[in-house]
C-alpha positions as CSV (number, residue, x, y, z in Angstrom):
1,M,9.2,18.1,73.5
2,T,10.0,14.9,75.5
3,F,8.0,11.8,75.1
4,R,7.6,9.2,77.8
5,I,8.1,5.7,76.5
6,Q,7.6,2.5,78.5
7,N,9.5,-0.6,77.2
8,T,8.1,-3.8,78.6
9,W,10.1,-6.2,76.3
10,P,13.4,-7.4,77.9
11,Y,15.3,-7.7,74.6
12,L,15.2,-4.2,73.2
13,T,18.6,-3.5,71.5
14,Q,20.8,-0.5,72.0
15,E,20.2,0.5,68.4
16,A,16.5,0.8,69.1
17,L,17.1,2.6,72.4
18,D,19.4,5.1,70.7
19,H,16.9,5.8,67.9
20,L,14.2,6.5,70.5
21,A,16.5,8.8,72.6
22,E,17.7,10.7,69.5
23,N,14.1,11.5,68.7
24,G,13.2,13.0,72.1
25,C,12.1,10.0,74.0
26,Q,12.6,9.3,77.6
27,I,12.6,5.5,78.0
28,S,12.1,3.4,81.0
29,Y,12.0,-0.4,81.3
30,R,9.7,-2.5,83.4
31,R,8.5,-5.9,82.5
32,W,4.7,-5.9,82.7
33,A,4.2,-9.6,82.3
34,G,2.4,-10.9,85.4
35,L,1.0,-7.5,86.4
36,S,-2.7,-7.2,87.1
37,E,-5.1,-5.2,85.0
38,D,-5.2,-2.6,87.8
39,E,-1.4,-2.3,87.9
40,I,-1.2,-1.9,84.1
41,C,-4.0,0.8,84.3
42,R,-1.9,2.7,86.8
43,E,1.4,2.2,84.9
44,I,0.0,3.4,81.5
45,R,-1.1,6.9,82.7
46,G,1.2,9.6,81.5
47,L,2.8,7.5,78.8
48,D,3.0,8.5,75.1
49,A,3.9,5.0,73.9
50,V,4.5,1.5,74.9
51,I,6.9,-1.0,73.3
52,A,4.9,-4.1,74.3
53,G,5.7,-7.6,75.1
54,G,3.0,-10.2,75.7
55,E,1.0,-8.5,78.5
56,Q,-2.7,-7.9,78.1
57,Y,-4.1,-4.6,76.8
58,T,-7.8,-4.6,77.7
59,R,-10.4,-1.9,77.1
60,R,-10.0,-0.7,80.6
61,V,-6.3,-0.3,80.1
62,F,-6.9,1.9,77.0
63,E,-9.6,3.9,78.8
64,S,-7.1,4.5,81.6
65,A,-4.5,6.0,79.3
66,D,-4.5,9.8,79.2
67,R,-1.7,10.4,76.7
68,L,-1.1,7.1,74.9
69,K,-0.7,7.3,71.1
70,I,0.7,3.9,70.2
71,V,1.2,0.3,71.5
72,A,4.0,-1.1,69.4
73,R,3.9,-4.8,69.7
74,V,7.3,-6.6,69.3
75,G,6.5,-9.6,67.1
76,A,3.7,-10.4,64.7
77,G,1.0,-11.5,67.1
78,F,-1.4,-9.0,68.7
79,D,-3.9,-11.4,70.3
80,H,-3.2,-9.9,73.7
81,V,-4.4,-6.4,72.6
82,D,-8.1,-5.3,72.4
83,V,-7.6,-3.7,69.0
84,T,-11.2,-2.4,68.9
85,A,-10.8,-0.6,72.2
86,A,-7.5,0.8,71.1
87,T,-9.0,2.2,67.9
88,E,-12.0,3.7,69.8
89,C,-9.5,5.4,72.2
90,G,-7.4,6.7,69.4
91,V,-4.4,4.5,70.0
92,W,-2.4,3.0,67.1
93,V,-1.5,-0.7,67.5
94,T,1.5,-1.9,65.4
95,N,3.5,-5.1,65.0
96,T,6.6,-6.3,63.4
97,P,5.5,-8.7,60.7
98,G,8.2,-10.8,59.1
99,A,10.9,-9.7,61.5
100,N,11.2,-13.0,63.3
101,S,10.1,-15.2,60.3
102,P,13.6,-16.5,59.4
103,A,14.4,-17.4,63.1
104,V,11.1,-19.2,63.6
105,A,11.4,-21.1,60.3
106,E,14.9,-22.3,61.1
107,F,13.8,-23.3,64.6
108,T,10.9,-25.3,63.1
109,I,13.2,-27.2,60.9
110,A,15.6,-27.8,63.8
111,V,12.9,-29.3,66.1
112,I,11.5,-31.4,63.2
113,L,14.9,-32.9,62.6
114,S,15.4,-33.5,66.4
115,L,12.1,-35.3,66.6
116,L,12.8,-37.5,63.6
117,R,16.3,-38.4,64.8
118,N,15.7,-38.1,68.6
119,I,18.8,-35.9,68.9
120,H,17.6,-34.4,72.1
121,G,16.9,-37.8,73.7
122,M,20.3,-39.3,72.6
123,A,22.1,-36.2,73.9
124,Q,20.5,-36.7,77.3
125,D,21.2,-40.4,77.3
126,M,24.9,-39.6,76.7
127,K,25.0,-37.3,79.7
128,R,23.6,-40.2,81.8
129,G,26.3,-42.5,80.6
130,L,24.0,-44.4,78.2
131,W,25.3,-45.4,74.8
132,Q,22.0,-46.0,73.0
133,R,21.4,-45.4,69.3
134,F,18.1,-44.4,67.8
135,C,17.0,-45.5,64.3
136,G,15.5,-42.3,62.9
137,R,13.7,-41.2,59.8
138,E,14.8,-38.8,57.1
139,L,12.9,-35.5,56.4
140,G,13.5,-36.0,52.7
141,E,11.3,-39.1,52.8
142,M,8.5,-37.3,54.7
143,T,5.4,-35.4,53.8
144,L,5.3,-32.1,55.7
145,G,2.0,-30.4,56.3
146,I,2.1,-26.6,56.8
147,V,-0.9,-25.1,58.4
148,G,-0.7,-21.4,57.7
149,A,1.5,-20.6,54.7
150,G,2.1,-17.0,55.5
151,S,5.5,-15.3,56.2
152,I,6.8,-18.1,58.5
153,G,5.1,-21.0,56.8
154,R,6.6,-20.0,53.4
155,K,10.1,-19.9,54.8
156,V,9.6,-23.3,56.4
157,I,8.5,-24.6,53.0
158,K,11.5,-23.2,51.2
159,R,13.9,-24.7,53.8
160,A,12.1,-28.1,53.8
161,K,12.3,-28.2,50.0
162,G,16.1,-28.3,50.4
163,F,15.7,-31.8,51.9
164,G,13.5,-33.0,49.1
165,T,10.4,-33.1,51.3
166,R,6.9,-33.4,49.9
167,I,4.8,-30.4,51.1
168,L,1.1,-30.1,51.7
169,A,-0.3,-26.7,52.8
170,N,-3.5,-25.2,54.1
171,D,-4.2,-21.5,54.2
172,I,-7.2,-19.2,54.1
173,A,-5.6,-17.3,51.2
174,P,-3.8,-19.8,49.0
175,D,-1.1,-18.3,46.7
176,Y,-1.1,-20.7,43.8
177,G,1.8,-18.9,42.1
178,F,4.0,-19.5,45.1
179,A,2.8,-23.1,45.2
180,A,3.7,-23.7,41.6
181,E,7.1,-22.1,42.1
182,W,7.9,-24.3,45.1
183,Q,6.1,-27.4,43.9
184,F,3.7,-28.0,46.7
185,K,-0.1,-28.5,47.0
186,Y,-2.8,-26.7,48.9
187,V,-5.3,-29.1,50.4
188,P,-8.2,-29.1,52.9
189,L,-7.1,-29.2,56.5
190,E,-8.5,-32.7,57.1
191,E,-6.6,-34.1,54.1
192,L,-3.4,-32.4,55.4
193,M,-3.8,-33.9,58.9
194,A,-4.4,-37.3,57.5
195,H,-1.6,-37.5,55.0
196,S,1.3,-35.6,56.7
197,D,4.1,-37.3,58.6
198,V,4.8,-33.9,60.3
199,V,2.2,-31.2,60.8
200,S,3.6,-27.8,61.6
201,L,1.4,-24.9,62.8
202,H,2.0,-21.3,61.7
203,V,-1.3,-19.5,62.2
204,P,-2.2,-16.4,64.2
205,L,-4.4,-16.8,67.2
206,D,-7.9,-15.3,66.7
207,E,-11.5,-16.5,67.1
208,S,-11.2,-18.6,63.9
209,T,-8.1,-20.5,65.0
210,K,-8.6,-20.9,68.7
211,G,-8.9,-24.7,69.3
212,F,-9.3,-25.4,65.6
213,I,-6.7,-28.2,65.8
214,D,-9.3,-30.1,67.8
215,A,-9.7,-33.8,68.9
216,R,-11.4,-34.8,65.6
217,R,-8.6,-33.3,63.5
218,L,-5.8,-34.6,65.7
219,R,-7.3,-38.1,65.5
220,L,-6.9,-38.0,61.7
221,M,-3.1,-37.9,62.1
222,K,-1.0,-41.0,61.3
223,K,0.2,-43.0,64.3
224,R,3.8,-42.3,63.4
225,A,3.2,-38.6,62.8
226,Y,4.5,-35.6,64.7
227,L,2.8,-32.3,65.6
228,V,5.0,-29.1,65.8
229,N,3.6,-25.9,67.3
230,T,5.5,-22.7,67.1
231,S,2.5,-20.4,66.7
232,R,0.2,-20.1,69.7
233,A,-0.7,-22.8,72.3
234,P,-4.5,-22.3,72.2
235,V,-4.8,-23.2,68.6
236,V,-4.5,-26.8,69.7
237,D,-7.0,-28.7,71.9
238,R,-4.6,-29.4,74.8
239,V,-6.6,-32.2,76.4
240,A,-7.0,-34.1,73.2
241,L,-3.3,-33.7,72.3
242,L,-2.3,-35.0,75.7
243,E,-4.5,-38.1,75.4
244,L,-3.2,-38.9,71.9
245,L,0.4,-38.5,73.0
246,Q,0.0,-40.6,76.2
247,S,-1.8,-43.4,74.3
248,G,0.8,-43.5,71.5
249,K,-1.9,-42.6,68.8
250,I,0.6,-40.1,67.4
251,A,4.3,-40.4,67.7
252,G,5.2,-37.1,69.4
253,A,5.2,-33.3,69.4
254,A,7.5,-30.3,69.5
255,L,5.9,-27.5,71.5
256,D,7.6,-24.1,71.8
257,V,4.4,-22.2,72.8
258,H,2.6,-22.6,76.1
259,D,-0.4,-21.2,78.0
260,P,0.1,-19.9,80.6
261,V,3.6,-18.5,80.3
262,P,5.7,-19.7,81.9
263,C,4.1,-23.1,82.0
264,A,4.0,-25.1,85.3
265,P,7.1,-27.2,86.0
266,D,4.9,-30.3,86.3
267,D,2.9,-29.6,83.1
268,P,2.0,-33.1,81.9
269,L,2.5,-32.3,78.3
270,V,6.1,-31.0,78.9
271,L,7.0,-34.1,81.0
272,L,6.0,-36.6,78.3
273,D,9.0,-38.5,76.9
274,N,7.6,-38.1,73.3
275,V,7.4,-34.3,73.6
276,L,10.2,-31.9,72.8
277,A,9.2,-28.8,74.8
278,T,11.1,-25.5,74.6
279,P,10.4,-22.2,76.4
280,W,8.9,-20.1,73.6
281,S,12.2,-19.4,72.0
282,A,11.7,-19.9,68.3
283,F,12.0,-16.1,67.7
284,N,15.1,-15.7,69.9
285,T,18.1,-15.0,67.6
286,E,20.3,-11.9,67.6
287,A,19.2,-11.0,64.1
288,S,15.5,-11.5,64.8
289,I,15.7,-9.4,68.0
290,A,17.5,-6.6,66.2
291,R,14.9,-6.5,63.4
292,M,12.0,-6.5,65.8
293,S,13.5,-3.9,68.1
294,I,14.3,-1.3,65.4
295,T,11.0,-1.8,63.6
296,A,9.0,-1.2,66.8
297,A,11.1,1.8,67.7
298,R,10.6,3.3,64.2
299,E,6.9,2.8,64.5
300,V,6.8,4.7,67.8
301,I,8.7,7.6,66.4
302,A,6.6,7.7,63.3
303,V,3.4,8.0,65.3
304,L,4.8,10.5,67.8
305,Q,5.9,12.7,64.8
306,G,2.4,12.6,63.4
307,Q,3.0,10.1,60.7
308,V,1.1,6.9,59.8
309,P,3.0,3.9,61.0
310,R,4.4,1.4,58.5
311,Y,2.8,-1.7,60.0
312,P,-0.5,-0.7,61.6
313,V,-2.9,-3.3,62.9
314,N,-5.7,-0.7,63.2
315,K,-6.4,2.8,61.9
316,V,-7.2,5.8,64.1
317,A,-8.8,9.1,63.2
318,G,-5.7,11.0,62.4
319,P,-2.1,10.1,61.5
320,G,-0.6,10.7,65.0
321,H,-3.9,11.3,66.8
322,T,-2.6,14.1,68.9
């Protein structure tokens, strides 16, 4: 039996493609980002599985699917998927937790260092013929606040500890054994915002986190503090962040995530001199892409062969729901 698989993620590796093909899958690629709901509803008919990027999977999309058994999200987030509708329509939703954690953690440390030493600014100055030094600050002298000490947050903590950094963390499920091992402290979010020199966000986007870094919490930050967001753009009140950055009430920010994607070329947040903006690239390393690709491919094959996937976001009536 041949299964029809749609890949909408542009980075899928040859290893993953070979694994799908060896297990009876006919794979086509089209990027669905930017397609309307009507277009996705048409595209999804006749498919057994989708290896999904960041496009929206609404209830209407799932109700339009006539053969669909799995949406395999590449990456940890699944905020673009109506999981309740998927479950009711008998479609597995999976993700690839932890696969991109090392890449995002390393990227986080990199942008923090660039903010503290203005590496990006000095490099641009040199290209313009300007010899202008910047007196920076050392990460080892800082207090780093980690909001969300899950897979990525923990890896940031481990890496930051190598610099001798003091760590504060906030998480809905504190792991006090891990905190004791790595010598950091869990504190309320308000305390973290007020006492950290750098605040780094590593939370999923859901109803509890949307906009929870609001104006009140942002105003608790030190004037010389930095905000780093490699999680999801909507967890931060954009209007409040822009005002605080423009007024110099916080020192700066590193923003890898944006809404919409891509962001507008004249996005006022991106254009600020005290913002280090990057195009949602924290995950983007060869090793990370390889891990995410093969994990998603294996999830697809497991479901198509009537097995329970390894990383399910939901649970449907039967293992493969055929």
